[in-house]
Every structure is written in structure tokens, then in C-alpha cells.
VOVO-273898 format. One line per 10 residues: for each residue x, y, z of N, C-alpha, C, O. Coordinates in steps of 0.1 Angstrom, whole numbers. Layout:
// VOVO-273898
X,Y,Z,X,Y,Z,X,Y,Z,X,Y,Z; ...
END
This chain:
// VOVO-273898
118,-138,118,116,-127,116,103,-123,124,99,-112,121; 96,-128,133,85,-133,137,71,-134,126,61,-127,128; 73,-143,116,67,-146,106,51,-145,111,44,-139,104; 46,-151,124,32,-155,126,26,-145,137,15,-146,142; 38,-132,141,34,-132,157,20,-122,150,10,-126,154; 19,-111,141,11,-105,138,-2,-114,131,-13,-110,132; 2,-124,126,-9,-131,122,-27,-132,131,-39,-130,129; -17,-138,143,-24,-145,158,-32,-128,157,-44,-130,159; -30,-117,155,-41,-111,159,-51,-112,151,-51,-116,140; -62,-106,157,-78,-110,153,-78,-97,142,-82,-98,131
-73,-83,149,-70,-73,138,-69,-76,125,-76,-72,115; -60,-83,126,-50,-82,111,-59,-91,102,-60,-86,90; -65,-102,104,-75,-106,95,-83,-99,85,-92,-90,87; -79,-106,72,-89,-100,63,-92,-108,50,-84,-112,42; -107,-110,50,-110,-122,43,-106,-135,47,-106,-139,59; -101,-142,34,-97,-159,37,-85,-163,41,-81,-173,48; -74,-146,34,-59,-149,46,-55,-134,50,-59,-123,44; -45,-137,62,-43,-128,67,-31,-120,59,-20,-125,57; -36,-103,56,-26,-93,52,-18,-92,63,-24,-84,70; -11,-95,67,-2,-91,83,5,-80,84,5,-71,92
10,-80,76,23,-72,79,31,-75,68,35,-86,64; 36,-59,60,46,-62,48,62,-59,57,65,-57,68; 68,-60,45,79,-58,50,80,-44,45,78,-42,33; 82,-35,53,84,-19,48,96,-11,57,104,-16,66; 96,1,53,107,7,60,97,16,72,87,23,70; 102,14,84,93,20,96,104,24,103,111,18,111; 105,40,95,109,53,107,104,63,110,95,67,103; 105,66,116,93,78,122,95,90,111,105,89,103; 89,100,111,83,104,101,91,120,102,97,127,94; 88,123,116,98,134,124,83,145,120,75,143,111
83,155,130,77,164,128,81,173,114,74,179,106; 92,170,116,91,182,101,88,176,89,85,185,80; 86,159,83,86,153,74,65,150,71,56,150,79; 65,150,60,46,148,60,48,134,60,59,129,58; 36,126,64,32,115,69,25,107,56,18,113,48; 29,94,55,21,87,44,10,94,42,5,97,53; 4,96,34,-11,99,31,-19,86,34,-18,74,30; -30,93,42,-42,83,40,-47,81,30,-44,89,21; -58,71,28,-64,65,13,-72,57,18,-67,50,27; -89,56,14,-91,44,17,-91,34,0,-96,40,-10
-87,26,-1,-88,19,-17,-91,3,-17,-100,-2,-24; -85,-2,-10,-89,-19,-7,-98,-21,6,-97,-18,18; -106,-27,-2,-116,-34,5,-115,-51,14,-120,-58,23; -104,-51,4,-100,-65,9,-94,-71,0,-97,-70,-12; -79,-80,7,-69,-86,-4,-66,-99,4,-62,-100,16; -68,-108,-5,-63,-121,4,-62,-129,-7,-60,-125,-19; -61,-145,0,-57,-153,-5,-65,-168,-7,-68,-174,3; -69,-171,-19,-84,-182,-20,-75,-196,-27,-76,-200,-39; -67,-202,-17,-59,-213,-25,-46,-208,-30,-37,-202,-23; -46,-211,-42,-37,-200,-51,-48,-188,-57,-42,-187,-68
-52,-184,-58,-57,-174,-63,-56,-162,-56,-56,-164,-44; -56,-148,-60,-53,-132,-58,-63,-129,-55,-70,-128,-65; -70,-126,-43,-84,-120,-43,-86,-104,-41,-88,-99,-30; -86,-96,-53,-82,-83,-50,-97,-72,-51,-103,-71,-61; -102,-66,-39,-114,-62,-43,-113,-43,-37,-110,-37,-27; -117,-40,-45,-115,-24,-38,-129,-19,-33,-139,-25,-32; -127,-4,-29,-142,4,-20,-147,7,-27,-141,10,-38; -160,7,-26,-171,11,-37,-169,28,-33,-178,34,-40; -163,37,-26,-159,54,-21,-146,58,-22,-143,68,-16; -137,52,-29,-123,54,-24,-118,72,-20,-124,82,-25
-111,74,-15,-108,87,-10,-92,82,-12,-86,72,-14; -87,100,-10,-75,101,-5,-72,116,-5,-76,125,-12; -60,116,6,-55,127,14,-49,135,6,-43,129,-3; -47,147,6,-40,157,1,-37,172,6,-47,179,7; -30,176,8,-26,194,10,-31,199,-5,-26,194,-16; -41,209,-5,-43,213,-12,-49,229,-10,-49,235,1; -55,236,-23,-57,248,-18,-74,244,-28,-77,237,-38; -82,254,-17,-91,250,-24,-101,262,-27,-100,272,-19; -112,262,-37,-119,271,-43,-137,269,-42,-143,263,-50; -142,274,-31,-157,275,-27,-158,258,-25,-166,250,-30
-147,255,-15,-147,238,-9,-142,231,-21,-134,222,-17; -142,232,-28,-138,220,-40,-125,224,-46,-121,235,-46; -119,212,-51,-104,213,-51,-105,220,-67,-111,219,-77; -93,228,-60,-85,238,-78,-75,230,-83,-64,228,-77; -78,228,-92,-72,224,-104,-58,233,-102,-58,245,-100; -48,226,-103,-33,231,-108,-31,240,-94,-25,251,-95; -36,237,-81,-31,242,-69,-29,234,-59,-28,238,-47; -27,221,-62,-24,211,-55,-7,211,-47,3,212,-54; -7,209,-32,7,210,-30,16,201,-37,9,193,-43; 31,198,-38,35,188,-41,33,172,-37,34,170,-25
31,162,-43,32,150,-35,43,147,-34,49,146,-45; 49,144,-24,61,134,-23,60,124,-22,50,118,-17; 72,117,-27,74,99,-30,82,100,-19,92,107,-17; 76,91,-11,83,83,-1,95,74,-3,94,62,-2; 111,80,-6,122,70,-11,123,59,-2,121,58,10; 125,49,-11,130,35,-1,144,40,0,151,48,-6; 145,29,10,162,29,17,167,21,15,162,11,20; 179,19,7,183,5,3,198,1,13,203,7,22; 199,-7,10,208,-12,20,209,-18,28,206,-30,27; 214,-12,41,206,-20,53,195,-12,57,187,-17,65
193,0,53,176,1,53,169,-6,47,159,-10,53; 173,-11,32,165,-23,26,160,-34,34,149,-38,32; 172,-38,45,171,-53,52,165,-48,59,158,-57,64; 163,-36,66,154,-40,76,139,-37,78,132,-38,87; 138,-34,63,126,-31,56,120,-45,58,108,-45,61; 126,-59,58,120,-69,54,124,-80,68,124,-92,66; 126,-76,76,129,-79,91,126,-82,101,132,-88,111; 114,-76,99,105,-79,108,102,-68,118,97,-68,129; 108,-53,110,102,-42,120,90,-38,116,85,-27,118; 85,-45,111,66,-43,111,64,-45,127,58,-37,134
68,-53,132,58,-63,145,60,-44,153,52,-43,163; 67,-32,151,67,-19,157,61,-8,149,63,3,151; 54,-12,141,51,1,125,37,8,133,37,7,145; 30,12,127,16,18,132,9,11,123,11,12,111; 0,4,129,-10,-1,118,-22,11,110,-27,21,116; -24,6,96,-34,11,93,-47,7,92,-52,6,103; -54,5,84,-62,2,80,-68,-16,77,-71,-14,65; -70,-23,77,-72,-39,77,-60,-42,90,-59,-55,91; -51,-34,99,-42,-41,104,-32,-40,100,-24,-41,109; -27,-36,85,-16,-35,79,-7,-26,79,-13,-16,78
5,-25,81,19,-18,88,18,-9,74,14,-11,63; 23,2,81,25,16,72,38,17,72,45,18,82; 40,19,60,57,22,57,58,38,60,48,46,58; 66,41,63,74,53,68,62,62,79,61,74,80; 56,56,84,48,62,93,53,62,108,58,51,112; 53,71,116,65,75,129,51,79,135,40,81,130; 56,82,151,52,82,165,47,97,165,38,101,172; 57,109,152,52,120,150,39,125,141,35,137,141; 34,115,133,28,117,125,12,125,129,3,129,120; 11,126,137,-2,130,148,-2,141,147,-10,148,141
11,144,154,18,161,156,20,168,143,23,180,143; 19,162,135,28,168,122,15,173,115,15,184,111; 1,163,115,-12,164,110,-19,177,119,-25,185,113; -17,178,134,-21,186,139,-16,202,134,-23,211,130; -3,202,135,3,217,129,-1,221,112,1,232,107; -9,207,106,-11,212,89,-23,211,85,-28,211,74; -31,210,102,-45,206,96,-53,214,88,-64,209,82; -50,226,86,-56,235,76,-51,234,62,-53,242,53; -45,222,60,-40,221,46,-45,204,41,-46,197,30; -46,203,50,-53,187,47,-67,184,44,-76,192,47
-69,172,37,-82,173,32,-87,157,27,-78,152,20; -94,151,28,-99,140,23,-106,144,7,-113,154,6; -105,138,-1,-107,135,-16,-115,126,-20,-112,115,-18; -125,128,-26,-134,119,-32,-128,113,-48,-127,120,-59; -123,99,-46,-117,97,-59,-123,85,-70,-134,79,-71; -112,83,-75,-118,71,-85,-104,65,-88,-94,73,-90; -102,51,-90,-92,39,-95,-92,40,-109,-99,34,-117; -84,50,-111,-79,48,-129,-71,42,-131,-69,42,-143; -63,33,-125,-56,22,-136,-50,11,-120,-42,17,-113; -52,2,-119,-47,-11,-108,-38,-15,-113,-37,-10,-124
-29,-24,-107,-17,-33,-115,-16,-42,-104,-24,-40,-95; -7,-51,-103,-4,-63,-97,9,-67,-106,9,-70,-118; 21,-67,-95,36,-73,-100,43,-79,-93,44,-75,-82; 51,-89,-95,59,-97,-86,73,-91,-85,82,-89,-94; 73,-87,-69,85,-79,-68,101,-85,-64,111,-78,-61; 97,-100,-66,107,-109,-62,110,-119,-49,100,-122,-42; 123,-124,-48,123,-132,-43,124,-122,-27,126,-110,-27; 122,-132,-11,123,-122,-1,140,-116,1,143,-106,8; 148,-123,-5,163,-117,4,163,-104,-9,168,-92,-8; 157,-110,-21,158,-96,-33,149,-83,-32,152,-73,-38
138,-83,-22,130,-79,-13,136,-68,-6,135,-56,-7; 143,-75,2,150,-72,15,162,-63,12,165,-54,21; 168,-64,2,181,-57,-5,177,-44,-10,182,-33,-7; 168,-46,-19,166,-35,-28,149,-33,-26,142,-36,-35; 145,-27,-14,129,-26,-18,122,-13,-28,125,-1,-27; 112,-19,-36,109,-4,-45,105,9,-36,104,10,-24; 103,18,-46,96,32,-35,81,31,-38,77,23,-46; 74,39,-30,64,39,-36,61,49,-45,66,60,-46; 51,41,-53,47,42,-68,47,30,-75,48,19,-69; 46,31,-89,44,26,-101,56,18,-102,67,22,-98
54,5,-107,63,-5,-110,58,-14,-124,47,-16,-130; 72,-18,-125,68,-26,-140,53,-40,-137,56,-50,-132; 42,-38,-141,29,-46,-139,29,-57,-147,28,-56,-159; 31,-70,-140,29,-78,-145,13,-80,-150,12,-90,-158; 5,-75,-147,-9,-74,-152,-15,-57,-142,-13,-50,-132; -22,-58,-157,-26,-41,-154,-43,-43,-159,-48,-52,-166; -49,-32,-153,-63,-28,-159,-66,-15,-152,-64,-10,-141; -72,-12,-165,-75,2,-169,-88,10,-164,-96,2,-162; -91,19,-162,-107,25,-159,-114,14,-151,-123,7,-156; -108,10,-133,-118,4,-126,-132,12,-121,-134,24,-118
-141,-1,-124,-152,5,-114,-152,7,-98,-143,3,-91; -161,11,-95,-162,12,-79,-163,0,-72,-172,-6,-78; -159,-7,-63,-160,-14,-59,-161,-30,-65,-168,-39,-62; -151,-29,-74,-146,-39,-84,-136,-46,-80,-125,-42,-76; -142,-59,-81,-126,-71,-76,-123,-79,-87,-131,-82,-97; -110,-84,-85,-105,-94,-96,-100,-105,-91,-97,-102,-80; -98,-117,-93,-94,-127,-93,-81,-129,-102,-82,-127,-114; -67,-133,-96,-57,-136,-103,-49,-148,-98,-44,-150,-87; -49,-152,-107,-40,-170,-101,-21,-166,-99,-12,-161,-107; -21,-170,-87,-5,-167,-86,6,-169,-97,16,-162,-99
2,-183,-105,13,-181,-115,9,-168,-129,15,-167,-140; 1,-160,-125,-3,-150,-136,2,-133,-132,4,-123,-139; 2,-135,-114,6,-122,-111,23,-121,-111,29,-110,-112; 29,-138,-108,46,-138,-114,44,-144,-122,42,-156,-119; 42,-141,-135,43,-153,-145,53,-163,-147,65,-160,-148; 50,-172,-146,58,-181,-143,50,-194,-146,38,-192,-148; 54,-210,-148,48,-221,-148,40,-225,-137,30,-232,-139; 45,-219,-123,39,-225,-112,36,-210,-106,37,-200,-113; 33,-210,-92,27,-203,-83,48,-198,-78,58,-205,-79; 45,-184,-71,60,-183,-64,57,-175,-57,49,-165,-58
66,-183,-43,70,-172,-32,78,-159,-33,88,-157,-41; 72,-152,-24,81,-141,-23,70,-125,-24,59,-125,-17; 73,-117,-31,71,-102,-22,62,-99,-37,67,-102,-48; 48,-93,-35,42,-88,-46,34,-76,-43,26,-76,-34; 36,-65,-50,30,-55,-49,9,-55,-54,4,-67,-56; 1,-44,-54,-10,-44,-54,-11,-30,-56,-8,-24,-46; -14,-21,-69,-10,-9,-73,-22,2,-76,-24,0,-88; -28,10,-74,-41,19,-74,-32,32,-79,-23,36,-71; -35,37,-92,-38,50,-94,-51,57,-92,-62,54,-97; -48,69,-84,-62,76,-78,-61,88,-86,-51,95,-86
-77,92,-96,-75,101,-100,-87,110,-92,-93,102,-85; -92,123,-91,-98,131,-83,-107,128,-90,-105,126,-102; -121,126,-82,-133,119,-87,-143,137,-91,-153,138,-98; -141,142,-88,-146,157,-90,-137,165,-102,-141,169,-113; -126,166,-97,-115,175,-106,-105,169,-112,-96,176,-115; -103,157,-116,-94,144,-122,-80,146,-120,-71,140,-126; -77,153,-111,-60,154,-100,-59,138,-105,-66,129,-108; -44,142,-104,-38,131,-108,-31,130,-93,-24,139,-87; -33,118,-88,-27,116,-74,-19,107,-68,-16,104,-57; -14,104,-86,-3,88,-85,-8,78,-80,-20,76,-75
3,71,-81,3,58,-78,5,54,-58,12,59,-50; -4,42,-56,1,38,-41,-5,26,-41,-14,22,-50; 0,17,-30,-5,1,-31,0,1,-20,4,10,-12; -2,-21,-16,2,-26,-7,17,-37,-16,18,-39,-28; 24,-40,-4,33,-48,-9,29,-62,3,25,-59,14; 30,-75,-1,29,-84,7,37,-97,4,40,-99,-8; 41,-105,13,45,-117,14,39,-128,11,29,-131,18; 43,-138,1,32,-148,-1,45,-166,0,51,-172,-8; 44,-168,13,50,-182,15,38,-192,10,27,-190,6; 47,-204,11,38,-216,10,48,-225,22,60,-225,22
39,-233,31,40,-239,45,34,-246,41,26,-249,50; 32,-253,32,19,-265,29,5,-259,28,-4,-266,30; 4,-246,25,-7,-239,21,1,-224,20,8,-219,28; -4,-218,7,-5,-207,1,-7,-197,9,-19,-194,9; -1,-188,17,-9,-179,26,-1,-165,23,9,-166,16; -3,-155,27,-2,-138,29,7,-137,44,0,-139,54; 20,-135,44,28,-139,57,27,-121,59,19,-119,68; 32,-110,53,37,-99,60,28,-88,49,26,-94,38; 23,-77,49,17,-70,45,19,-53,47,18,-49,59; 20,-47,42,22,-26,43,15,-19,34,15,-22,22
7,-8,39,5,4,29,18,8,22,26,11,32; 23,10,15,27,18,6,23,29,-1,17,28,-11; 26,43,6,16,56,0,27,66,2,35,68,12; 28,74,-12,34,86,-10,32,94,5,24,92,15; 40,100,2,36,110,15,28,121,15,32,130,7; 17,124,23,9,138,17,18,149,17,14,160,13
END
């Protein structure tokens, strides 16, 4: 799976551990399909021994297609936020088998699920519809998604999952330390796939922008480390 190739890139280093590339479905979104939205949510996600370290940015922002009134978000005028459907079966297997090596990279060097070569063309054609909005993190959660094999066979869609740990009403720039044994409830840390998710809410409008997150694989090869990580976001 080229499991260390991206870790060797200095641009992939995030804090004490590399969130280098997650298993995600990389397929060109095509000029007719909206790309994954852009957002600024995570300042850092890393591992310190067996402790998962999560830090959020102090000024979250989220991209959306909207109608505006005097430059502000017109509540109720949001274009529908599409959900990036997970591909099952063979597509799901490809999500965890190394396609990250050719996937476009986002902030932190993480691969971007469902991003494609035509994304810039799509944005150019829809530039009048797009805007970045100030947001708040209304809720956040951590979930264990399962073993490598289970995740490859049936990767979850963008959006919420049954959270093993959840926080409400996050403060700007807030951080959390979560033992792996709590992130994946068990007597001992578990290898496999995890999701850190955030629910974004418009700072000015209160508009619900839904959930997005990062999926990543944690391995134990003498030391616990993050192997692959992806931004997993709905389409804009």
C-alpha cells in the first residue's frame, strides 16, 4: 500500500505524528460534479504515544454555494449541500489500498476524498456561487471505524457516524487529548481506522453546514503512529 511513501514527505508532517494519507475514494469529481467543499477546521491532529491529540483552528471557515443579501448569508437560501457517497465493494477496497498516492492534497498534506483534476475548472465555472463563511464547531466526535479490512470493504460516507466520544459547543481553538482506548473503547489500544468529525454552524447565521471530518489509520509497528489520513467532506 505504499504505506510510508507519503510519510517521508516533509509537507505531510503534522505535529508529533504524520497524518499523511488516509484511505479514501479518489476519483475525479468531473466538471459536472461539485468537488468536496473547502474548510479550515483542524489546526493539528497527531499522536503522542497512545494519546490522540486534536486541536481546532481559532477561526473555522467553510465553503458553500449560497445566495447572499448585502454580503451576508441569507438564511434559508443555501444551495443543497450534497453528500459525497461512499463507494462500496471494489470502490471501497480501492479507498484503502493506496490510491492516496495520486489523490490531491489539502491542508496539512492530507489527501482529499473525491477530489479530482477537474475541480479547479468546476470552481471557475461556479465562482459566483461560492463563498467561504465564518463558522463555529457546534459539535465534535471521535469514532473507531474498524479494522483495515473492514474499512476497505465498507468505508463510511462523509457525515456523522456513531461517535465513541462526543463534545458539544466547542470553543475556538479548543483542543482535546483522547487515549486510544477511549477513542476505540476497549481494554487496550486498537489498530485500525478512526474518524475525527466536526459539525459546522454558521457563525453569523446559525446555518447548519453539517458534518465533515478526517479519517486516518493508526498502526502499531513498535510505536503507535498515524499511517494514512484523508479529509472527508461533503461536496460543496
